[in-house]
N, C-alpha and C positions, 0 to 999 in steps of 0.2 A: 873804436870796435866796430861802428855802425857801417862805415865805408870800406872795412876790410870782408866784411858780411853781405857785403850785398850780392843779392843771388841773381844768376844770367845765364842763361844757355843751360837750363835746366828743363825737362819734358813737364807736362801734366798729367795727370792719372789718367787712364785708359776707362772715361766713364760716358755713360747716355748714350752708347749705339743700340738701338735695335738689332742682338744678336744673329736673330732669324734673317731679317732684310738685309743687313749686309755680308750676309753668307753665303755666297753665290753656287761655291761647292754643295753645299748641303741642298741648297734650292732647285738647281739641276738633277741632283739626283732623284730628288724628291720625285720631279715632274718626269724622270724616267719611268720610275719604277710603279708610281700612280699619279697617272695625269691628272686624274678624276678627284685627288683628293682635297678637302677644303683645308687650305693652311692657315684658318682664323684664328685658333687657336693657339697653333705655333709662332703668327705673329703676336701675340697676346703676351706669351711666353717669352719671346725673344726681348719685348722692350719692359717687362718685369725685371729679366735674367741680367741685362745691361743696366739698369739702374744704379744708381749710388746707395740707395735704402739697402738694395741685395748687397753692395759689398760691403755696407758697414755691418750688417748681418754677418755676412763671412767674416769679416774679422774679429768681430767680436766674438763667435763663437768658436774661433781658434785659439782667440788669446785667451779666453776664460775655458779653462779644460773641465769637463765634466770632473764630478767628484762622488766617489761611492761611500756610501753611509751603511757600514753593516751591521750597524745598533743603533735604535735610538738613545734617548738620556738617560732612561731607566732602565737597559741593559736588555732589553729586548732586540732579537734577530729581527732586521728588514732588508738588508739586502736592498736597496733601491740609490739609484745614481742619479744624481745632481747636474741636470745642464744649465746653461744662460739661456735666459729666456730668446736669444738670438738663434739659438740651435733650433729651439720649438718654432719660429718663426718661416724659418728655413723649412722644417719638417711640415710646417702646413702647408707653405707652397707648391711644394712635391707634388704632396697629395690633391692638392685642390685643383692641378693639371695630369691627375690621373698618371702618374708615373710608376705606380705600384701594382695593385693586381687590375684596376680598373679594364685595360683590355682585352683581358679575358672575360669579360661581359659585355664587348663590343662587336662590332661587325667589319665588313670587310676594311683593311686598310689600318687597323686599331694599334696592330704591332708594329706598324714601321711607323705610323705618328709619333706612337709613344716611345719609338726610338729616338727620332730627330728633338724631341722633347727633353731627351734624357741627357743628348748632347750638348743641349743649348743650356741646359739647367747647369752642367758640369764644368759649364765656364765659369758661372756665378759663383759655384760653391761642390765638389763632391761628397765633402763628408757626409752628408745624411744621408746618400743616394746609397749607403751599405745597406742601411733594412728596408729603404725602399727598393731595391734590387731584390732583395731576398724575399720580399713579400712578392713580387712580382714572381720569381723561382718557385717557388714552394702552392703557390695558388692551384696552379694545375694537378698537383702530385695529392692536394687534399681530397680526391675527387675518389682515391682507391679507398677512403673511408667515410662515403656519404652522410651518414651522418654528422660527422664532424664537417664535414664540406658544406653542408646545408645550412648549419650553424655558424658558420665562422666567413662562407666564402662572400656575401653581401656587403659585411663590413670589413672583408679585406680590400675590397673596390670603393670603399666609403670616402669622401671627398672631402668630410672635416674631421681636420685633424684635432685628436682626442690624447693630450700628454699625460692625462691621469692615470695615475696606480690604482686601478679599482678592477673589479671583475668583468669579463668580455662583454659579456649581456646589459653593462649599464654603458658603454661608451659606442661613440659615433663613427670611428672608425678602429680598425685593427692594423698592427704589423707583426710579420712574423721572422725569425731568424733560424738557422740552422747550428746545429752543434756537431761536426764530424771529428773533428783535428784532435787527436790526444797526444800527449806529452811522448810517447815512446814508439808513437806511428807517423806520425805526420803524414804525407800524401798515401803512402799505406794502410789505408782506413780497414785493413782486415786483421791490424796488427790491434785492434780497438780489444780495450780487457771490459768496459762498461759492460754490468751485470745484469741483463730483464728476468724478474720475475713473477710468474702470472698472478694476479690478483682478483681474478672475477672479472664478469661483464656487466655491461649497465649500457645506458642510451647511448652512449658513444662507442660501443662495441665491446673488444677483450680491451681489457685492464691490467696493466702490468706496475710492476715499481721498479726502479732503475738505479743503482748503484754504483757510481765511478764518478768520473769527472770529465772535461774536456778543455784541451790545452789553449783554446782559440772560439770563444764566443762572443764575436762581435755583436753591439750593439744589444746589452745584456736586460734592455728597458722593455725591448720588442714584449709584445702578449704573449706568442708562443714562438716553438720554436722546432723542428724536426731534427731529430738525432738518431743517430745508429747505436744500436748495440745489439750485445752477445744474450739468445736464448739458453735455456740449460742443454736444447739441443745443437751443440757445437758444430756438427757434423753439416748444418741446416746452412751456417755462413750466418751475417750480420741481419738485424731487421730495422724497419724505419719503424719511429715512435714518435707522435703527436706530444709537447710539453707544454701543458701552459704554466703562466706563471700563477695565476690563480685557478682554484679547483672549483668546479661545478657547485658546488656546497656552500661558497664565498669563502674559502679559505687558502692562505697563500701554499704554495706547494713548495716541497723541500728542496729549493735550488739554492745554492748557497755560493754567493759571489766572493768569491777568497780575494781577489784584488783585479785591477784596474791593468794593463800593458802600458807603459811609456815606450811608444814605438815611433820609428821614423813616419813621416807622413804629416795629414792631417789631424790635429790638435785636438778636434771640435768629437769626435767619433768616439763612443767607448769601446775599447776590445778588452773582453776579460777572460779570466780562468773561473771554470766555476766547476763543485763538485754537486754531488746528487744523492742524497741519502733516503734511498726509498722513495723518491721522487715519484709522482704516479703519470704515468702516462698513458696513451692508447693507440694499438698498431692500428699503423697503415700500408694497409698490403697483404702480401704474402709472408708470412716467417720464413726467412731466409732471402726475402728478395730484396735487401735493404738496399746495398748497392750498386743495382740498378737503376732504382728508384733515384739517389742521388746523384748520380753520371745525369738522369734526365734532367734532374734541376741544375745541376753543374754546368750543363750546356747553355740554360738561360743566363745564370750568370756570368758565364764566360762570354757570351755575346755581349753583357754588361762590362763587362773590362776592354772590350776592344771599343764599346761605343764611346764609355767614359777617357779612355785614351785619347780618342778622337777629338774627343772635346776639349779636353786638357791641351792639347796640339792647337786646336784653332784658337785658341784663349791664349798659349804664350805665342803665337804668330801674329794674332792681332796687337799684343802688348809691343812685340818689337817691331812691328812698321809702324805703330803709333808714337814709339819714341824716338828712332831713324829718321821720321819725318821733321822731328822737330830740332834734334843736337845736330848743332855745326861743329864741323871738325876738317882742320886743315882748310875753310873758306865756303865749304858748302855742306847741306844737310848729308847727314851719313848715309842717308837713304839713297843720295847721288854717287856715292862714292862706287866706282864700279866692282871691287871684292865685296861691298856690303851687297850692292846688288844681286851679285853673284851667290851669296850667302842666300839673303832674303827670297828670290826668287828659286832656290832648292829647296826651304822651307814650306814655301807655299805650294810646292809640287807634292811632298811628302805628307802635307797637312791634309790635303785633296784626295789622295790614295788611301789614305786610313778613313778618311769619312766615306769612300765611295765602297769599302771592300767594308767595313761596319754594318753601312746601313744595308747592302747585301743581302749581309748574315738576317738582320731582321726581316727583310722581305720574305727570305726562306722559310720564318717562321710560319706570317701571315698567309703566305701559299699552301704550306704543308699543313696548317689546321685546317684548311681547307680542303683536305684530301688531295693534293697535286703531287704526284708520285715520285716527278723528277726535283720537284722543291725540295720532298723529305729526304729523298740523296743527296743533294746538292746542301740541305742544310745539315747534316751527318758529316759529311767531308770539309766545308769550310769555318765551321763554329772554329775546331781546336786551330785551323790555320788562322784566323782573322785574330785570335785569343792569341796565338805564338808569335806570331809577325809585328803586327799594329802596337801590342804592348812591348816586345822587345826593342821598339826602335822610339817608344815614348821618354826614354830617360836619355837617350843622344838628342833627342831631340829638342827637350827641354833646356840642355846644357849650351847647344848652341843657340837656341834662343835667347838665354840669358847672358850670353856672351854679347849680343849684341847690344845690352845694357849697359856692358861693363861692369864695375864695382856698383853701381845703382840697383842692379839686378840680383844679386848678393845678398843685400841688404834686406833685414826683416822687417826692421822698423816697429814693431809691435803689431805687427799683421797686416802692415800697410803693404808691404813688397811682396805683391803679389806672385809675380815671377819665383822666390824663391819658395815658397807656398808650393807653387805648381811643382817644381823642381824636387821638393821633399816627398811628394804625391806620387810622381810619375813609377817607380817601381813596384809601389802596390799592385796595382793591376798586372803586373806580367808575376808576380808570387803568388796571389791569392786564387781559387780557385783550380791550382795545379801550373807548377810551373813549365819554365821551355821543354825541358824534358817530357814531363807529362802530356802536352800538347804534341810535341813531335811523336810518340810512341800512339797517343789517339788518334795521330793521324793515318799510321803505318795499319792501326785496326779497324778505322773507316775504308780503309783502301782494299782489305780484305771483304767488302760487302758485295752484294751482288748487285749489279750495273753502275758501281762509282765511277770505273776507266769512261765506258759510257755516256755518263752522265758529264763529265769533265769536258771529253773529246766535245760533245753538245755545247755547252758552255762555250765553248774555245773558239768554235767553227766561225762562228758570224765574223772574227777578226783576224783570219786568213787573210794573208798578202794586205797586212795593214804595216807592215814594219818589220825590215828584215831578221831583226834581232829579236823581234816577238815570236815569229816564225819559227825560230832554232831553238829560243826557250821552251816552245807549245812542245816541239817536238821532242827535247830532251824530257819533259815531265810527262809526256802520255807515254815514252819509251818505261820508265818508272813505276807505272800504274798496275803492274801486274801482280805487288804484293809482297815479291820478292827482296826488299830494299832493306841492307843491313842495318839493324838498329844502331849503329854506329853514325849510318849518314843519314839518319832521321832527321835531323835539322836543316839540311844541307837541301833535302827533296820539300822541307816544310816552307824555308827560306824561297826557293824557285817557286813552287807552286803558287804561293800566294804573289808573289813578284808578276804573275803572267794572268793572274785574276784580277788583280789592281789595273793593269795595263788595258787589259779588256775593258774593264765597266770604263777604262778614260777615255777610252777610243768610242764609248757610246754617248758619255753624257758631260763629257768635260771639251775643251778647248785642241783643236788640233794643234795649238803650242805647248799643253799641256803635256797632252797623249807622247809627241815626239821627245819632247825634253825629260819625261819619266822613262822612255826605252833607250835612250843613249845614253841614260847617265845610272840607269840599276840593271837592264840586261845587255845592252853594247858593251858596256863596262861594269866593275862594282865599286862604286865609288866607298871609298871608307870614311871620308867624312863631306859635312855640307860645302856646297858653295863649288863645285868642281865641274858645274856646267861647260860643256865645250863652246868655243866662240860658234856665233852663228844663230845662238838662241834669244829669242826677243827677250831680255829680264824686263823691261818694263811693262810689257802687255801680261807676265807674268803677277808680277807685282800689282798690277792691278787690279785682276781680276778677284784678289784675293785683299784686296785693301777694307778696311772696317771703316766706310765710309762718312759716316756718321755720327763718328766721336766726336766728345764736344771737348 
């Protein structure tokens, strides 16, 4: 049997690369948006995220899924989730690199640097970035209740992860989640039935008691959550409440974790259903203003959906490039076969375009937080566009990258099949924080805002004349920015607007080869599968730009 089982013509795992140094698309985009940014911390994160140690933590965290303990052995209700130590190691790394609430206490470029780090960490493992992303998104919202913000915000930016289930004032760092979705409403949060009753006032402001449920509450071991509930004034609309796991008096809040979801995607993060039995919560903002607050937070988590998908695309591409360079087929490496070269080059273009658009959204956050009016308009416009288009492309991208590995890409192998894990994870970012239809409708709402058409025209003006197909597409898009597009055509407008923005960005900080190939395949024609680059494009140059050259 030993001679029949000789292993040859098999690739090696993709490991040991500095994910920042080898990602030219990311580095060039950062250099364009923030030429003075010190990338030392990103270089360190790139090395750590690409290490074998991080890959092992990712494998173990997914192999040993979290376990819910509703009661202790004496029958007391405890509602705690037990995670594998590797999950905590991943969380510790994410917080150490400031991917959660830290940017809100940083200076110029903090959000852009954090966005690049978020993409790099996603390549290692996306599961723990759910609580990390929510902590990032809710931090500014807390400022609508200054007492809570003063008590919690410093530790929401804390970089020493503390996994203990103890009161907030005993911890070195805190994480927060959100609880919006209920079983009867889904994206229609106005259909929520969780009730809030007044319960006095204390140092944290107006205290209320919540009774109801949440159908999805991801990362239930976060230290607190922002949730929506209906007050007795039903005409006022939903209100936003701060709901901690531990109360200020050191007792556990009345939040019952009913079960963990058995879901597609990563297995390391816990998603749960919860019930509130007169759980104590504090009002954040004004009564009846909960939905606008949630939309503001959702815009930040939607940014992370686009960043995360771009990161997963990059990792899938790197694995495909690494594998096809080693695997021999029909007398030469797979990567040297003309059809495979076309596919790999096309994937490289898509990956760079996703990185460009996602990072542009992050740049609007940085600039608009400093008071830039144009960037504030662009932030409102391109956040749903990036969430819609980048995340829609993710699953298709992962399937094609998996196909580059053949059957090996389809194998899980006790968590070592990274490509299979990426494929399972990809649909999440398209669904979470509003699926495609919600994003397309959000785009239509954004187009009704003041100055949006002018801002978009200004954004696209520098690339006029760069490519005939781009000029035609820009004209079509600008013609439809009058706010009269029918809802049934909103997806079509979202797609085309995202494409022209990606093309404009690639013109500014990618190579001429990348820009021309993107326009020829996404704008001059509408390719329905990857690998349809027409003759005349230098696929070797496109692949060289994307190569993860340091992989061992």
